[in-house]
Phi, psi and omega in degrees: 000124171226172185301314182300316180299316181293315180297321177297317180297317179296315180301323180291332182276347186258155176281331179293151178295318180209101192278032183229163177300143179297320182237086185297328180297312178295322179302321184282339188305314183247016184290133173225122181289146177273106186291350177278350183241040185301335181277349182263090181233157174292332175305312179292315182298323182266002177069037179271125183284161174299324178299315179296320178296319180294322176297318177297317178301315179299319179296315179299317181293323176297317175300317179301311181298329181267011177063026173266069189296325180298313179295318179297316179300319180301314181290318179297324177301314180294319178302317179293320178299317180290320180212096185277007181255007180264112184303319185293335175292316179294321180295316178296318178299311181297317180299317177298313179302317181297316184290338176263008174086013176266071188295320180297316179293323177296320179300319177299314180295321177293325177296319176298319180300322179291331177292320183281332182216081188292343182270349183283121181282341187296320177300322178293319180296317180288331173296320175305315180298318179295313179298324178297316178297332179272004182058035178254083186295322183298309179290329176299315178297319178298315181297319180295321177297317179297319178298316181298315178302322182281345175278335187307126176072013180239109184301330181299338183251018181301319180296316178295319179301317178296319178297320178296317178299320178296317178298321178294322178295318180296320181294329181277343181287126181291000000 
């Protein structure tokens, strides 16, 4: 299963010549999913199974791991288009954007991730990294504080909490 095979299959099943936005990148820039409509996804409308979505995710992640960020971004965009309520798709999309230097777009994707999973400290931590790259110290500090708050009392985030504490210590050192 790859993206092209899936898109071809969907196109063959539809009456429209091409049932997707012409410029998916522009479409995604200001996109915010409506969390009240989680059951209404293109994944469901186009009959894409969870197995197929997982295979696409694995393909996107493999591209990410091999530093083929453009290919990874393409697949993560489609995954989000098909199902905009899956946090890991937004995280993968944001991570790719950040690594190619699109910090503002990555911040948008991390913000969506916080809407979908408000207790997860990682989107805030990575927002801190983006703000730091943008030399926005004030918002970087706010993001780091939010990440720290979400780590509090959760053993699963001890490693991240330690990293945040080290960053704060470095920031306080004259």
